[in-house]
N, C-alpha and C positions, 0 to 999 in steps of 0.2 A: 504494500500500499504506499503510495506518494504522501508527502507531507501534505500537499495542498488538498488533499482527498479528505482529510480528517475535518469534521464539523468545526468551524470558527477559524479555521486558517486561511486566509485570504492572502492575497498577492502581499500586502504589506507585512501581515503577520509572519508570511513565510520568510520574507527578505530579513526580517528581525532575527529570527532564528537561526536561518542558514548563515548569515553573517556572523552571528555570535558563537554558537557551538556546532553548526553543519547540520544538514539535515539527517544525516543518520543518527546523531544524538538526540536529536530533536524528536525524531520518531520513537526512539527508546524511550525517552523521558515521557512521552504521552502514552504508550504503551504499558509502562511502569506506574503510571500515574504518580509521577515524581514531579509535583506542582514547583518545588524550588528550583529545580534545574530550569523550568521555563521561566520562573521569576528572575532567576540569575542572568538568564539571556536577553532580559528587557521586557518581559511582559508583566503588565499588571497582575495583582492575586486574583482579582475578579475573572479576568480573561482567562488566566490560566486554568482556574477551578471550572469554568464552564467548560473549557475544552476537555478537560479531563473527565468531567461528569458525562459528557455525550460520548466520548470514546470508550468508557468503562462500563456503558449501561444506558446507552442514549434511548433504548426502546421504553425503559423503565420512567424517563422523563416525562412521557406522555401523560403520567398519572396526574402530574403536577400541571393542570390545564389553565389555571388562573394565577394572575398576578398574586393574589393574597395566598393561595396555596404555595407558591414558590417562596413568597416572603417568609411563611410561617416556616417552611421546610428550612430554609437557610438559616433562620434563627435557632432551630434546635440543632442542626449541624454545628454553628458557632457555640452553642452551649455544651454540646457533648465534646468538642474539641478542646475546651478549657480543662478536661480530665484526662488528656492525652499525656502519657508518660516519655513519650519522645516526639521530635519534631516530624519524622516520618509517619508515625502514628497519626499524628495530627494531619498531616497531609491526606493519609487514606480516609479518614473521617470526613475531611470536608469534601472529597468527591464520591463519597456514597450516593448511589441512587436507588430509588425503589425498585424491587424486584416484582416480575409480573407472574411467575410461576409459583403456584402454591406451595409444591415441595420444596423448592428452593427458599421460600420464606420460613418454612419449619425448620429447614436445616439451620439456616442463620439463628433463628430464636433458640434454638438447641444448643448452638455454639456458644452464643452470648450467656444464655442463663447457666449453662456449665461452667462458663469464666466467673460468673456471679457466685456460684457454688464454690469454686476453689478459691476465690479471693476472700470470702467472708469466712471460710475455715481458717485461714491462716490468722496467727495472732498479730496483734499490733505492730510488735517489733518486727515479724517478718515481713509485713505490709511495707513498712519502712524500708527494709533492706532490699526488697524487691524496687521499690520506686527508686531508690538511691542507686541500684544496679543500672537500671535503665538510664538516670540522668548522669550518671557519672561518664558515661562514655557516648552520649548524644553528641551528634554533630550535624550541621547543616547538611552535609552530603548522605550523612549514615554511611552504609557500606559494609562491606565485609569486616574490615578491623573493628569497627564499633560494636557489629552484631557479636563476634567472636568474643571480644573482651566482656560484652554484655553476659554472655552465655557462661562464661568462667565464673562470674561473679554470682549469677543465679545458682550455678551449681555449687558454688561455695556455701551459697545462703541455705542449701538443702531444701529448696521448695519442690514440692512435686504434687501430682494430681490435676486432673482437666486440663486447663490452658497450658499448665507447666510440664506435663508428661513429655512432649515431645523434645523439651530443654533437658529433663532429667535422662533422657535416654542417650545424651551425648558423651562423649569421652572426654573428660575434664584435660588429662595430661595432654593429649594429642592437641586440644583446642589452646592450650597455654603455650605450647611450642609454636603453633601456627600464628597465635598472636603476637609472641616476640618478633617472628619472621614479618609480618605485615606491619608492624611497627617500624622494623629497621628499614625497609623499603617506602620510602617516600617520593613525591612526584618527580624528584629530580635523581632518582637513585638511592644508594645507601645513605642515610642520614648521618649526621655527626653524632658522636657518641656511641655508634654501635660498634665499631672496632678502633683501639688503640692505636694500631699500626698506620691505618689509614688517616686517622686524624693526625698523627704525627707528620704523616708525608704530606698532608695539607697544608699543616702549619709550615713546613719545611719550605715547600713551593711558594707559599704567599711571602715568606720572608726573603728568599732569593728574588722573587720577582720585583719586589719592592727595592731591594739593593741594586737590581739591575736597571731600575727608572732612576736612580740617582747615583750612578758609577762615577762621577766626578767626586762627589764626595767621600767614596769607597778609596779612589786614587789618593785623594789628600790624606786621608786618615792614616793608610798603610804607609804612605811615604815620610811620614814622621817618625817611624821607627824602623826605617830601612835605609841602608846606604848602598848596597850593590844590589845586583839582579837576583842573585841567590837569596840575600836577606829579605829582598821585597817577595819573592814568591812565598817564602815560609811566613813572613808577616800577614800577607794575604791571607793564606791558609788558617792561619790562628783567629784572623779577625772574621773569617766567614763562618767558622766553627762557632765562634762566641756569639754572632748575630743570628744564625739560623739553626744550630744544633744539627746540621749534616755532617756525617762522619768525615774525618779528615783525608781517610783513602779516597771516599767518592769525590772530593775535593780535588784532590790531587789528579784523579783520572779526566777532571773537566779542565784542567789547566792546560792551554797550548804550549807547545815547545818551540814555536817559531814566532812569537809575538815581538813585533820590532820595538813598541815602546810600552810605557806603563798602562796608558789608557787602552790600548789595542788588548793587551793581556788582560785587564780587569774586565773589559768589555765581553770578550770571547769566552773567559772562564764564566762569567755569570750567564751568558746565553746558553753554553754547553750545560750548566748546573741546571738552569731553569727547565730546559728542554728535557733533561734526565729526570727531575723530580717530576714533571708533570706526566711522564711516561710512567713513572712509577706509580703515581696515584691511579692512573686509569686502569693500568693493569690489576691493581689492589681492587679498586671498585668493581670491575669486571669478573673477578674471581668471587668476591662476596655475593656479587649479584646472583650469579649462576646458583651460588651454595642457598642463597635465601629463596630463590625463585623455585628451586628443587624441593626444598622443604615445604612451601606452599603448595605446590603440585601435589606432592605425596600427601598432603592432608586436605586435598581438593573436597573429595566426598563429606568429609566432616565439616569443613568450612560452609559448603553449601547447606547442610544439614542446619548448621547453627544459623546462617541467615536466614532460612525460611521459618524456622521455630521461633527465633527471636522476633522477627517481623510480626508473624500471627500472635504470638504472646503480648506483644506491646499493644497491637489493635484490640484484641480482646480485654485485655486487663483495664485498658482505657475505658472501654464501654462498660466492662463491669463497674469500674469506680464510678462513672455516671449514673448507671442503674442504681447502685447502693446509695449514692448521694440522693436520688429522689424516690427511692422506694417502688422502683418499676418492677412490674411483675409480668408474666405471660399474659397475653389478652385473650379473650373469648375466642376470638376469630383473627387470624392473621391478616385478614382485609378490612377488618374495621376501622371507619374513620368517621368520627363524630364532629360535625361542624358547629361551631359557636358564633353567633352573629355579633357577640360583643367582642370578639377577639380582634385586636389590632396589634400586628407585629410592632415590636419594639417598645411595647408598653409592658408594665409588670407582670401581667399573666402570659406574656409569650415567654418568660423565663423559666416556665416550669411545664415540663412535658406532660403527658395524660398518664395518670396512673390511678388506680382505685380510689386514693385518697384526694385526687385533684382531677376530676373528671371535665373540667370546665375548658380545657385547651383546645384548640381546632384540632390537631391531628391525634390519632391514637398513639399508643405506644409503638405500635408495629411500624408507625413511619420512620422509627429510628432503628427498629429491630431488623427490618426485613431490607436489607440492602446487599448490593454486590460491591466487593471492596477490591480496589487496585492491589495488585501484589508487586513488590519491588524485587527486581530480577538482578543477576550479577552483571556488572558492567562488563562488555567483551570488546573493549577499544583495542 
């Protein structure tokens, strides 16, 4: 499916997305209900949400046939999103659309109410641990690292049952190793702090590069303590060792034997040394990258399972917290809607969904329970 074939993506919107993140990434964001990716690309939140709702359940939007029902529906999603435990769960709630199939409605109700049972069965301290686990590793982009770290924390918290069963089935040690590897690989390769040798080589290269940019000062400093050619070479070696921590043997290898004057000698020595340190950095980084990518690939199945389990747990825990906060229960019929002429979106009575104790609001509880939610997928850039 082409980008312009999605509802709400006209020529201008397509141009914004294509210029910012590319058509392939924009299509992936729409299919994954990733509103933050669309907003980061330049779309407003409202437009991003409308596009994703249509893409992830456009047939259900026909249920909301009037402006009032759409306004009430939006206000309920806004309220439910306040209970989201992650930003990705918040995005998934905001793009929920009504289901049309009765069996699908029942399945969704069962999943949410199962999450309610699991959530209410936890002690207060366990609930706090769960919310903290989701929040500690939440990020704008979410993704594998966030999900794996969250899974490890949830496993450490020891929660299980219902919505947590898929997380509890994960292998903690394998995920911990995968989390280390994912953390080590940043957007630009191996991050600083991962490997002492790589950090040392990077520091040496930066120090040599700085000296090369100020070689006249190096010449002047070395000449102060040297009278002949051999003394100059030895003084230069000591100076570079002191300034860069590069080994003396490496410095000697970089020094030319046919330089005609001090400036040429210093300039060529520093260029050779900088080239050598840059090559050493690249070789060490490539070695570490290969090892880390191998470790991630070895744990791929467990990582994918963690992403799926954590994403669903985050969504259903969020909806469970919403249900508990408003004492929501299973409706008598999954298709019941009770209109209220007195309801006006944005007023105080629009802040509380329908429940047995609060029947006056426009949509029934099923309006929030019977939805189709978008799923985040692993990026394959």
